[in-house]
C-alpha positions as CSV (number, residue, x, y, z in Angstrom):
1,M,21.1,4.9,12.5
2,N,22.7,8.1,12.9
3,L,19.8,10.7,12.4
4,S,22.1,13.2,11.2
5,D,23.5,10.9,8.1
6,P,22.9,13.3,5.2
7,D,21.7,10.1,3.2
8,L,18.4,9.8,5.1
9,Q,17.4,13.7,5.3
10,T,18.0,13.1,0.9
11,L,15.9,10.5,1.1
12,L,13.0,12.3,3.2
13,A,13.5,15.3,1.1
14,A,13.3,13.5,-2.3
15,T,9.7,12.0,-0.8
16,L,8.3,15.0,0.3
17,A,9.4,16.6,-2.9
18,R,7.2,14.2,-4.8
19,R,4.4,14.2,-2.9
20,G,4.4,17.5,-1.2
21,E,2.9,16.7,2.5
22,A,4.5,18.1,5.5
23,G,5.9,14.8,6.7
24,A,7.1,11.5,5.5
25,V,7.6,7.7,6.9
26,I,9.3,5.8,4.8
27,C,9.6,2.0,5.7
28,L,12.5,0.2,4.6
29,C,12.3,-3.3,3.6
30,A,13.0,-6.3,1.2
31,D,10.0,-8.3,-0.7
32,W,12.3,-11.2,0.4
33,C,11.6,-10.7,4.4
34,D,8.2,-12.5,5.4
35,T,8.0,-10.0,8.0
36,C,8.1,-6.7,5.6
37,R,5.1,-8.3,4.0
38,D,3.4,-8.9,7.0
39,Y,4.1,-5.5,8.0
40,R,2.9,-3.9,4.9
41,A,-0.9,-3.9,5.4
42,V,-0.2,-2.5,8.9
43,F,2.1,0.4,7.3
44,E,-0.9,1.0,4.8
45,Q,-3.3,1.5,7.4
46,A,-1.4,3.8,8.9
47,A,-1.0,5.9,5.8
48,A,-4.8,5.6,5.5
49,A,-5.3,6.8,8.8
50,H,-2.4,10.0,8.3
51,P,-3.6,11.3,4.9
52,A,-1.3,14.6,5.7
53,L,1.9,12.5,5.7
54,A,3.6,11.2,2.7
55,F,4.2,7.0,3.0
56,R,6.5,5.4,1.2
57,W,7.4,1.8,0.9
58,L,11.0,1.0,-0.1
59,D,12.2,-2.1,-0.8
60,I,15.9,-1.7,-0.4
61,E,17.2,-4.2,-3.2
62,D,14.7,-2.7,-5.7
63,E,15.6,1.3,-5.2
64,A,19.4,0.5,-3.7
65,D,20.4,4.2,-5.3
66,A,17.8,6.0,-3.4
67,L,19.5,5.0,0.1
68,G,23.1,6.3,-0.6
69,D,25.1,4.9,2.0
70,V,22.5,4.0,4.3
71,D,22.9,0.3,6.0
72,V,19.7,-1.3,7.0
73,E,20.3,-4.0,9.7
74,T,16.8,-4.9,10.9
75,F,13.6,-5.3,8.9
76,P,11.1,-3.1,9.2
77,T,13.0,-0.2,9.6
78,L,11.2,3.2,9.3
79,L,12.8,6.7,8.8
80,I,9.8,9.3,9.7
81,G,10.6,13.2,9.5
82,D,10.3,16.4,7.5
83,A,12.2,18.8,4.8
84,R,14.4,20.1,7.7
85,V,14.9,17.1,10.3
86,V,14.9,13.3,10.3
87,R,13.2,12.4,13.8
88,F,12.9,8.3,13.8
89,A,15.2,6.4,12.0
90,G,15.6,2.6,12.9
91,P,13.9,-0.9,13.5
92,V,10.3,-1.1,15.1
93,L,8.5,-4.0,16.3
94,P,6.3,-5.0,13.3
95,Q,2.8,-4.2,15.3
96,A,-0.3,-1.4,14.4
97,G,0.0,-0.6,17.9
98,H,3.6,0.6,17.7
99,L,3.5,2.5,14.6
100,T,0.3,4.4,15.8
101,R,1.9,5.5,19.2
102,L,5.4,5.7,17.8
103,L,3.6,8.3,15.0
104,Q,1.9,9.9,18.3
105,S,4.7,10.7,19.9
106,L,6.4,12.5,17.1
107,G,3.3,15.0,16.8
108,F,1.5,13.4,14.2
109,A,-2.0,12.7,15.3
110,A,-4.3,9.8,13.3
111,A,-6.9,12.0,10.9
112,A,-10.7,11.8,12.8
113,F,-12.7,9.7,10.3
114,D,-16.9,10.0,10.6
115,E,-18.1,6.6,11.4
């Protein structure tokens, strides 16, 4: 995926316009994919840990029109950015630690929770 692809920026902007957060994390998956189904819990945990970000699960078959010409070759694929720039677009390992480290490397710290 090309980070400067205008379809990626359009997808991010549409997600942010609906939810109003400063950044967005979009998972491009397919319901038929076992790896995607397993990864959904990891994705939802990351969403709970990052309430300042808009998290969106996008089934590439159910929401094909939203993708434009974006070609997803591997699952899961994440799109991360804000209204101005795509900061990451590509496949990820379907593990919680990987997503957490990726978000931290992009400057998105998890919320602190009282125990």
